C-alpha positions in Angstrom: -17.3 35.8 15.1 -16.7 32.7 13.1 -13.9 33.9 10.7 -10.6 34.7 12.2 -7.0 34.1 11.4 -4.8 32.4 12.4 -6.3 28.9 12.7 -7.1 27.2 16.3 -6.7 23.5 16.9 -8.0 21.7 20.0 -5.9 18.6 20.6 -6.6 16.1 23.4 -3.7 14.6 25.2 -1.3 17.1 24.0 1.0 17.4 27.0 3.2 14.7 25.7 3.9 12.2 22.8 2.1 12.4 19.5 -0.3 15.0 20.7 2.6 17.2 21.8 4.3 16.8 18.7 1.1 17.2 16.7 0.7 20.6 18.8 4.5 21.9 18.0 4.2 20.8 14.3 0.8 22.8 13.9 2.4 25.8 15.7 5.3 25.8 13.2 2.6 26.1 10.4 1.1 29.0 12.3 -1.8 27.5 14.1 -2.7 28.2 17.4 -3.3 25.5 20.0 -5.7 24.6 22.8 -3.6 21.9 24.8 -5.4 19.4 27.0 -3.9 17.3 29.7 -5.1 14.5 31.9 -3.0 15.0 35.0 0.3 16.5 34.2 -0.3 20.3 34.2 3.5 21.2 34.4 4.1 19.2 31.2 1.2 21.1 29.5 2.6 24.4 30.5 5.9 23.6 28.9 4.1 22.8 25.7 2.4 26.1 25.8 5.6 27.7 26.4 7.3 25.8 23.5 4.3 26.8 21.4 4.6 30.5 22.2 8.3 30.3 21.7 7.5 29.4 18.0 5.2 32.3 17.7 1.6 30.8 18.2 -0.7 31.1 20.8 -1.7 28.5 23.1 -3.7 27.6 26.4 -3.8 24.5 28.4 -6.9 22.9 29.9 -7.5 20.0 32.0 -9.6 17.2 30.5 -10.3 13.6 31.5 -11.5 12.2 27.9 -12.7 9.1 29.8 -15.2 10.9 32.1 -18.2 12.2 30.0 -19.5 13.9 33.1 -16.8 16.6 32.9 -17.4 17.6 29.3 -19.9 20.1 29.9 -17.7 22.1 32.3 -14.7 21.5 29.8 -16.6 23.0 26.9 -17.4 25.9 29.0 -13.6 26.4 29.9 -12.9 26.1 25.9 -15.5 28.9 25.2 -14.0 31.1 27.9 -10.5 30.7 26.6 -11.5 31.2 22.9 -13.0 34.7 24.4 -10.1 35.5 26.5 -7.3 34.5 24.2 -8.6 34.8 20.7 -11.7 37.2 21.1 -13.9 34.6 19.1 -16.2 31.8 19.8 -15.2 29.1 17.6 -12.0 26.9 16.7 -11.1 25.1 13.4 -9.5 21.8 14.1 -10.4 19.0 16.5 -7.7 16.3 17.0 -9.1 13.2 19.1 -5.7 11.9 20.3 -5.8 11.3 24.0 -5.4 7.6 25.0 -3.9 4.7 26.9 -3.0 1.3 26.2 -3.6 -2.1 28.0 -1.5 -5.1 26.8 -3.7 -8.3 27.7 -4.8 -11.2 25.9 -8.6 -11.8 25.4 -8.5 -14.5 28.2 -6.8 -12.2 30.7 -8.7 -8.7 29.9 -10.8 -7.8 32.8 -14.2 -5.9 32.4 -13.0 -3.0 34.2 -10.0 -2.7 31.7 -12.3 -3.0 28.8 -14.4 -0.3 30.2 -11.6 1.9 30.9 -10.4 1.5 27.3 -13.9 2.2 25.9 -14.6 5.4 27.9 -11.4 6.8 26.9 -10.9 5.8 23.2 -14.6 5.2 22.1 -17.5 6.7 24.3 -15.2 9.8 25.2 -14.2 10.5 21.6 -18.0 10.2 20.5 -19.3 12.7 23.2 -16.5 14.9 23.4 -16.9 15.5 19.6 -20.6 15.7 20.1 -20.3 18.5 22.6 -17.9 20.4 20.7 -19.4 20.4 17.2 -21.2 23.7 18.0 -17.6 25.3 18.6 -16.1 24.0 15.3 -16.2 26.4 12.5 -17.8 25.4 9.2 -15.1 24.1 6.8 -13.2 22.9 9.9 -11.6 19.6 10.2 -11.5 16.7 12.6 -8.7 14.0 13.0 -9.3 10.9 14.9 -6.2 9.0 16.1 -6.5 5.3 15.6 -3.6 2.6 15.5 -1.9 0.3 13.2 -3.1 -2.4 15.3 -6.5 -2.3 13.4 -4.6 -3.8 10.4 -1.4 -5.4 12.0 -2.8 -8.2 14.4 -0.6 -8.4 17.6 -1.7 -10.6 20.3 -2.6 -8.6 23.5 -4.1 -5.7 22.0 -7.8 -7.1 21.1 -9.6 -4.7 23.7 -7.7 -1.5 22.6 -7.7 -2.4 18.9 -11.2 -3.1 18.8 -12.1 0.5 20.4 -9.9 1.9 17.6 -11.6 -0.1 14.9 -14.8 1.3 16.2 -13.3 5.0 15.9 -12.5 4.2 12.4 -16.2 3.2 11.5 -17.2 6.4 13.4 -15.1 8.5 11.5 -17.0 7.7 8.4 -20.1 8.5 9.9 -19.0 11.7 11.1 -17.6 12.7 7.6 -21.0 11.9 6.1 -23.0 13.8 8.6 -20.8 16.8 9.0 -20.2 17.0 5.2 -23.0 19.5 4.9 -20.8 21.9 7.4 -17.8 21.0 5.0 -16.2 19.6 8.1 -13.6 16.8 6.6 -13.1 14.0 9.1 -10.2 11.7 8.8 -8.1 8.7 10.9 -4.4 8.8 11.2 -3.4 5.2 12.2 0.2 5.3 13.7 2.5 2.2 13.6 4.6 1.5 16.5 6.2 4.7 17.9 8.9 5.7 20.2 6.9 7.4 23.0 6.2 6.5 26.6 2.9 4.9 25.5 2.5 1.6 27.4 5.6 2.1 29.7 7.9 3.2 26.7 7.8 -0.6 25.4 8.8 0.2 21.9 11.3 3.2 22.8 13.1 1.4 25.8 13.0 -2.2 24.9 15.9 -2.7 22.4 14.5 -6.3 21.2 11.1 -4.7 20.7 12.6 -1.7 18.6 14.6 -4.2 16.6 11.8 -6.5 15.7 9.6 -3.5 14.7 12.3 -1.9 12.8 13.0 -5.3 11.0 9.1 -5.6 10.0 9.0 -1.9 8.6 9.8 -1.2 5.0 11.8 2.2 5.7 13.8 0.2 8.3 13.1 2.0 11.6 10.7 2.5 14.3 8.3 5.6 14.1 9.3 8.8 15.9 6.5 11.2 17.3 7.3 13.8 14.8 6.5 11.2 12.0 3.0 11.3 13.3 2.8 14.8 14.6 4.0 16.0 11.0 1.5 13.9 9.2 -1.5 15.2 11.3 -0.3 18.8 11.0 -0.1 18.1 7.0 -3.4 16.6 7.0 -5.0 19.8 8.7 -3.2 22.0 6.0 -4.9 23.4 3.1 -3.0 21.3 0.8 -5.0 18.2 2.1 -8.5 19.7 2.4 -10.2 17.5 -0.3 -9.0 14.5 1.8 -12.0 13.0 3.6 -13.2 9.8 5.3 -10.1 8.4 5.0 -7.8 5.8 7.1 -4.2 7.0 6.9 -1.7 4.6 8.2 1.4 6.5 9.2 3.8 3.5 9.9 6.5 3.5 7.4 5.2 0.5 5.8 5.0 -1.9 8.9 4.0 -5.5 8.4 3.6 -5.3 4.8 
């Protein structure tokens, strides 16, 4: 049973922030969602309720994208959810969104912090995608979330941005290797966004917010729906010929 309607998306880290916005924007387009959360089951459940209120189906599954040892059991949960909720064994869209940020100079970054970022942003994305490949429909799509900081150099983000730079390269390889299955793979690279990311620095610090807005061509800081809407659009049929691209969604930041 590989052909089914509507489409189903699996979005990592979708109990809040950009992942949540992506889930809700996809639901508005009639796409069902497998929500994943790291620790906040309550928030994930709220997202499921919101998705269902829009008229789409959803389930929430716990996932630590930084711990590859949990991936096999997670994949089994995905399989079970697909059977129970949708009576299928495949889904269509994978959005590798889950992430965390550390603000530290190269001189200050500890090996532990480096490994933490690498496990979540690079190793986790690589092996989770690998494990889920058998469950993704041919003709499906993958979106990897990167950052504007691979282009806009802001001291304190060397380790984080390096992992995301690796993801941008990995995306090209995914696009090439999965092309025979007609699976398109792209990167969305958000600029500075008002979320609780890194303690809500951009959202809650008026000086930081004002500075970013002043550096952005469209004159304001990004909002979660700016990114969620872009990812949902990228996963629509209108963009099915877009492949192996880094799409920065920053309002024209630091041009």
